[in-house]
N, C-alpha and C positions, 0 to 999 in steps of 0.2 A: 737634335733634339733643340727646340727653340726655348728661349727664356721664359716665353709663356707655359710650354708645356713643362718645364722644369717647377715654375711655380705652383703649378695645378697638381702636379706629382707629389711636391713636399706639402699639400694640405692633406693628404692620404694619411691617416694615422698608422697604418701597416708599414707604409714607406719609411715615415719617421722612424718606427722600431727598427727597421731594417738598417737603416742609417746610423742609429745609435749602437747597434750590434758591430756593425763596421767599424765604428768609431772606437769602441773598446778594443776589437781584436787590433786593429792597426796601431792604436796606441800602445798596446802590449808590446807589440814587435818592434815600435820606435823606441820603448822605453820612456816616453813621455806623451802628455796629452797633444793629440793632434789639431784640436779644434773641431766643432761641428760643421764649420764652413769647409774645412779641407775634408772631411770626411764626405760630406754629402756631394762636393763636386767629384771626388773619386768614385764614389758608388755609383752617381749618375751616369759617370764615363764608362764604367765598367761593367756594371750589373743591372742597370735600369731596362735596358731593352728586353733582356731575359726575363726580368720581374715581371714586366707587363706583358709579355706574351704569354707567360705561365698564368698569372693572377688576374688578368684584366681581360681574357680572351673574349669573353660574353659580356662585358662591360661597356657601357655608354659613357663613361667617365668624361671624354674629351668632346662628347657631342651636345652637351648643354642639358637642359632640363629633361627630365623624362615624361613621355606622354603616356598616359594611361593605355594599357591594352584592350581595356574595355570602351569602345566610342561612346556607349552611353553616358559613363562617367564624365566623361570630357563635355558631352553637349549639356548635360544637366549642370555641370559646374558654370558653364557660359550662360544659361539663362537665369542663374541667381542673381 
């Protein structure tokens, strides 16, 4: 996973929720706060691929702006 992919993934609210959950669990195990940075790096290495495979299988999250499925909507926007 590239740094750009990581940054894009960290913009996703659900990913941040998962990392915060991971932060809590790992901090409890360690008996101290492990920091969001440590938790995010660990989560990204260990769980991000499986998370993306499950949650983003039909998503175009890394493909840029979405085009409308209705070509008429796109053509009318261009005319305005």
